[in-house]
C-alpha positions, 0 to 999 in steps of 0.5 A: 500500500502507499505510505503517503499520508494527507494531513489537514491542520484544522487548528490547535491540536486538531488534524485530519489524517488521511491514509489508505482510505482511513480518515482519522481525526485528532483532538476535535476542536470546532467551536467558534472563537470568543468563548472562555474555557475553564481548565480547573484549579483557577486556570482558564483561556479564551479561544482566539480563532475558529476552525479552518475547516468547519465541522459540517465540511469535515466529512466522515471520520473513521476514528478519533484519536483523543489525547485527553477529553477533559480540556476544552482546547483538545475537545470542545462542545462541537468536537464532542458532537462528532464523537458518536458519528466516529467509528472508534474513539481511542483515548486515555483509560480514564477518558474512555470511562467518562465518555462511554459509548465503546471508547477504547482506553489505552494506558501508555504503551498499550495498543489497539488495532483499527480494522476495516474491510478493504483497508490496511490495519492500523496499530495504535499505541499510546505513548507517555505524556505529562501535561505539566510539572512534576507531581501535577498529574492528579491536577491536570489529569491523564494524557497520552500521545499516539504512535500509528503503524501500518504496513508499507511505512518507509520511515517509521510510525506516525507519532502524535506527541500529545500535550506534554512537557519534555520529561523522561516518559516522552523521551522513551519514544526515542528508544522504542518507536522509529518515527517517520512523521511526528506531530508535535504539540507545542505552544509553551502553555502557561497560565497567569495563576501558576506563573512560570510553570509550563504545561506543554513543550516549548520550541527549545524543548522540541529541538531537544526532543527531535534530536533524540527521536530523529523523525523523518519529518516533524510538523508543529501543531497546538501553537495557535488559536488560544490565549494560553499558547505562549509561543506562536509560530514566529517564536517557534520558527526562530528557535528552529532556525537556530537549531542544528541542521539535522533538526532544522531540516526535519521541520515542515509547517502546514498551511492551516486548512490546506491538505498537505501530502507527506511521507511516513 
């Protein structure tokens, strides 16, 4: 089978992945701009940009890969309305319990398989995330990334980092998963109430991680559209421009809303 994939960055963490007849959607966020969302423990943020592709124009979805269900910048109200129409929802174990409806919950390094007649199987493996500083998991909740494998990949798995800081768990990917195409959740998320604490990777973190994981191609996502994203594209671009060529040359930016063909 062809190993090329088509990616459409809808905005924030939301990406439509099309491969070999499959249509997979990450972290559905389709609410319009303007609303403020509470994230718990005094943190909140306003959505600054609506989706580049409206939910009604998205088309059918075979599976949703939901890194976590409990923050509005990864699953909002309009995104939730899409879930019943998706063939499968894969998320955290705790998230599957909250969502019900047959959602598949994966602990880090557990796997499930997406099967459909006439299409190649896709193995989905959850990868570790920590959505904040040490000891923050009881507050911020469970998050996972996803490594997708299917027959014919030339460079390695398609890896979605999920919302995570740079820490030992996410760095395990370098030793366990050959990565062809990486979708990196960036933004350097911070909130006024928690001061300098970070809740996602900065561009500098991404440079460090890319030097270890060494994907064929790295695609930044989760850096625009919300007030709590502290590092927009120009800041990330400047950091990548100063990175060693072996890291810098792997980065590919997507035009939001425009389908782009890439290799895995």
